N, C-alpha and C positions, 0 to 999 in steps of 0.2 A: 391730386386725384380730387378733394374735397373742393377744391375751386372752382376745378372744371364742371364737378356735378352742379354746383349752386349755378353757374353762367349756362350751364347747357338746359337744364328744366324749365325755365321762363323763355328759353326761346319756341319749348316745344309747345309748350302750352296754349300759346295765342293761335298757333296753325289750328288747332281742334274749338279752339273758342270761336275762331272766326268762321269756321264753316258753320258750326252749330248757329249762329246768329245768321248765316245768309240761307240756312233752313229755317229759321224761325219766320225769316221776314219771307221768304217762297211760301212759307206753309199759310201765312196773313195774306198773300194776293191770289184774289179768285181766279187771275188770268195764268196761273202757273202751270207749266207742263208737267203732266203727272211723270212721265219717263225720266225728265230731269230732276224731278225730286226724288223719285226711287233710286237715280244714280247719286245724287247728293248724300243720301241715305247709305247708300251702300259704301263711296268712299268714307264717310265718318266711321261707320262700322272698321273698315279696314285699319284707318290712323289709330282709332282709340284701341283696337286689338294689337296694334306693333308697339305703340306705348307702355299698355300696361304689361305686355311680354318683356320689355326693357326693364320697366319699373319693378318687375318681380325678379329678373336675374341682378339688377342692383342691390335690391335687398337680400336677396339670397347671397349674396359674394360679401356684402358686409357682416350678414350673421354669422357666415363660416369664419370669417377673418378673426372672430371673438369667440368663437364657440370653445368653450373647454373639453379638454379630454374626458372621455367616458370611462371610469372606472372598470375594472372587470372584478367583480366582487362575487359573483356565481362561481359554483365548482360542479364540475361534471365527473363524466368517466375517468378515472385514474388521477383526479385531482385538479383537473387541467382548468384554469379561470377562463369564464368568459361575461361579457357585460351583457346584464339584465334589462330586460323590457323596462321595467321602470325608472332605473338609473336614466337609459335613453331619452325617455319621455320628459322624466323630470329636472333633466340638465339641459335638455333644448327646447324645452318650451316657452321659458322666460326670455332666453336670447332669441328666439323666432318672434315671439311677440314684441318684442321690443322694434323690431325691423319691420311690423307687419305680415308677418307669418304665421300660418298655423298647420300643424303638422296631423291629419287623420289617417284612418283606415276603413277600408270597405273590405268585409270578407264573406265570400260566397262559395259555395258547394255545387261542384261541376263533374258528372262522371266518375262519382266516387273518389273525388280529389278536392282540396281545399284551396281556393286562390285567394290569394292576399295582395292586395291592391293599397299603397301608401300613397297620400295625396298629400303636395305640399301648396298651399292654397295663399295668395296675396291678398290685402284689404281692397285691391283693384278688382277682383275677380279671376284673375290670370290662376290657371291652375297648371301643376307638374306632376304627373303619376308615374308609377313603374309598379308592375306586377309581377308576383310569382306563384308558381300553381306549384302544390306539393302533396304526395301522398299521406295519408293519413299515420300518424306516429303509433303504429301499434307495437312498439317495441315494450320489453318488459310486461306487467301485467294491466296494461290499462284496458279500462271498459271503452265503449264506443265514443262517449262523450269525451272522456279524459283523451282518447286519441287525436280528437278534432282540436281539441283544445291545446294539446301539445305543439302541433302544426302551425295553428294560428299563431301561437307565440313566438314561435321559430319565423316564422314566415313576417311576422311584424317588425322582430329586430333586424331580417337582414334586407328587407324593402327600406326601414326608415336609414339604415347604411347605405346603402347603394342611392335614394334620393339624395342624400344630404352629404354624402363624401365622408361619412364620419370615420375617424380613426378609434377602432376597438381594440386596437393592440395589435398582437401578432394575426398574420392572416390566417394561421391555423384555427383561429377560433369556430369553434363549432358545437359548443357545451360542452367540449371535451369528450363528446360520445365517440372519436373515431381513434381516442386514443394519441390524438397529437398529431396525427396526419393530415395534412391539407386535403379537403373533399372539394370537388368539382364546384365550380363558379353556378350561379344561378341560369347562365346562358349555357352551359354543359350539360346541365342538368336537364336541361328543357330539350337539349339536342340528344341525349342519351333515351329520354322519354319518350320523343315523338318517332326517334326509328323502331325502339320496340314495339310503340302500339302500330307503327306501318307491318311490321314484321306479323305481329298480330298473335304472337308466341308468351306473351306474358314476361314476367321479369323475376320469378322464380328461379328458373335455371341459369339464367343470367347472373344473379346474384351470387347463388351456390358457386358457379363456376369461380367468380373473383373472390368470392368469402368475404362479401360485405351483405350486412343485414337488412339495409334499405338502399334505395337509388339515392336520396338526399346526401348519405354518408358515402359515396362513392369516391375512391382517392382520387385527387387530380393527376397524380403522376402514372393512372393507371387509363384515363380519359382516351388519349388518342388509339392506345392499342385497342381498347374497349369499341370504341366507335369504327375504327378502320373492321374492327373483326364483323360487326354490325351491316357495315355499308358492303362488305365483301358478302356476306349472306344474302343480302336484299337484291345484289346484281345477279348472284347464281339462281336465284329464283325466277327474276325477270327472264334471264337467258332462257330457262327451263321451259317458259311459255309457247 
């Protein structure tokens, strides 16, 4: 694997350098065709983008191959263990940096929801990202600021896990708030959220029906039944129009 990588990289670089050299010579030529120049520039951008993506993928693969396991030092409901955000960041950061990668987060509020985006950036500029929209965590006696902060931390943990493919232990990891039951995946969460928004009924009655405190804590085992129920309700309304 290493020998192949060493042999391949020098073969890729001259191609890009040759195109840059052609562009430089063309730029100094007063008779150069502007349209041809633009096509050369576009070709250069495509080649560099493909090369940057390949370098990003190789660096990520190498980093994850030596990434240590993330300990589950946090304790939630019923004393369920979970991986803490500080541990995820502190353990992954030096390994990622050694391979020219950095992990960052973008957080924004949209329509009374918080959207957390994890971004994995390579030193060559290529970036990979994944986002997770979440409701404010109003459980317990949290005030408005605490509700946003709790959802942000939750989102950062799970977007980092999804982006890096981290092993945080048992898949039931959810801060222990569901009492050990496996909760819906981010994709399933989004499907339920979007369907509820389409119906326009809110989620209070839906959550009460299934005995769940929040949509993010919805049991994965009940997802199919719940989604089929909402889909049936949607079709019934459409037929009634």
